[in-house]
N, C-alpha and C positions, 0 to 999 in steps of 0.2 A: 945635301940638304933634304932632298926628297926622302931618302932612307932615314935620316935623323928624325924628321917629322913623323914618318911612319912609326918608328920605334917609340916615340913619345906617346902617340895615340894608341897604338896596339899594346903598348906596355901597360895600359890601364885594364886590358882584358884579363879575365881570369881572377880578378881580385874581389869583385863584388857581384855575387850571383844575380841579384835583381837587375843591375845595370847590364850584365852580360845577356840576360834574357830579353831585355828591352832592345838592346842593339841587334841581337839576333833577329828579333821580330822586324825591326826597321830595315834590316839588310836584305830580307827575303825579297823574292820577285813577286810577292803577293800582297803584303800589307799596304805598303806605300803606293804601289801602282793601282791597287784597288781603290784606295782612298782618292787618288788623283782622278781616276776614271769616274768615280761616283760624283765628284764635283763637276766634271765635264757633263755628265748625264743630267745633273741638276740644272746646269746652265742651259743645256739644250732644251729641256722641257719647261724652262721658264716661259717659253712661248714668245720671247722677244726675238725678233728677226736679227737684230744686231748681235745678240749673244749667240745665236745659232751660227752666224757668220764667224764669230770669234772661235767657237768650238771647231768649225771646219778648218779655219786657218791654223789652229793649234795642231790639228791632225795632219795637215799638210807639212807643217814643221817637223812633227814627229816622224813621218815617213822619210822626209829628207834627211833628218839626223841619223836614222837607221841606215839609210843608203850610204851616207858618208862614212859612218863607223865600219860598215861591212867592207867598203872599198879600202879603207885604211888597213883593216885587218888582213887584206890580201897582200899588201906590200910591206907591212911591218908587224912583227910579233914581239911583244914584251912579256917575259915570263912573270907569273904571279909572285908576290913576295914570299910565299911559303915554298916556292920552288928553289930559291937560292939561299934563303935564310931560315933560321929557326924562329918561328913566330908563334904567338898564341892564336891558333886557328879555331874559331868558334862557328865555322860554317863548312859547307861541303867544298870539295876541291874542283872549282871550275877549271876547264882546260883551255878555254879560249884566251886570246890576248888580253893582258891586263890593261893595255893602253890602246885607245882611249876607253874609258869605262862606258860600256853600252848603257847601263842603267842611268848614269848621270846624263848622257847625251839625250836619251829618251825623255827623262823626267824634266830636265831643264828646257827642252824644246817646248813642251807643253806649258810649263810654268812661266817661262818668259813671254811666250805669245799671249797667254791669257793676262798676265800682269801688265803688259804694254797696252792691251786693249780694254781691260776691265780690272783696275788695280785692287778693288776690294776682294774678290775671290782669288785673284792672282797672288795676293800675299800668302794665302794658305798653301798654294802650290809651291811657291818659293821656299817656304818653311819646310815642306815635305821634301823638296829636293835637297836642301841643306842637311836635313836629318839623315836622309838615306845615304848621301855622300859620306858624311862623318861615320855612319855606322859601317859602311863597307870597308873603311880603313880600320876601324876599331876591331872588326871581326877577322881581319887579316887577309882579305882577298884583293885589295887594291892599295897601291901607293897613293899618296895625296895628289901627285901630279896626274895620275890616271883620272881622278875625279875632276880636277881642274880642266884637263884636256877634253873630257866628255862634256863638261858644263859649257865650255867655250864653243864646242861644236853645236850643242843644243841651242845656245843663245844665238849663235850665228845663223842657224837654220830658221829660228823663230824670227829674227830680224829680217831675213830674206822673205819669209812668208808674209809678215805683216807689212813690210815696206814695198817689196817688189812684186810678189805674186798676187796680193790682195786685189789690186785694181783689175787685173786680168780675170780673176776668178769670181768677181761679184755677180755677173750675169749667170754663169753656170751654177753658182751657189743658190741664187734666187730660184732658178728652175728646179734644182734638187730639193730645196726646202718646200716649194709648192707641191711637188710630187709627194714628198714624205708627209705633208700635212693632209693631203687627200687620203693617204693610207693610215692616218692617225698615228704617225711615227714622229711627228714634230709639233 
């Protein structure tokens, strides 16, 4: 089923040059992550203490998601779709494990944490995470379940950050924010 869904999505690649360019742009490690980080910077410099806490919690979730993905990659390796099948590849040849998708874990950790704490800007991050996930399958570098697995890791880490880590981090976050405000960085 994973391969069948991959073929359905990747089968659209190479047919419409404009769609291919858009998907290539969304799949890069620059466009969507830069937009997500820009939104976090905007939230940070809003000057609202609560939003600054939200940004810090999202970054804790992001670090946790990256640690989980790296640990999983040490024990499990899934080849990329283009390794085993003929695909329409519109992207470079990543050599790391296809599962879980690092990009999905990272982006979903940020998106879910912000969405749970501040739904209005969080919606935009969720949309970006969905678009990047779809584009990574479209361009031929991930199977759909790679994206789902990464998303679940990101969501799980965000849930942990927001529900479990937040109470313990409130004091340290307040001190950090005070220090950064003195330095005109918050």
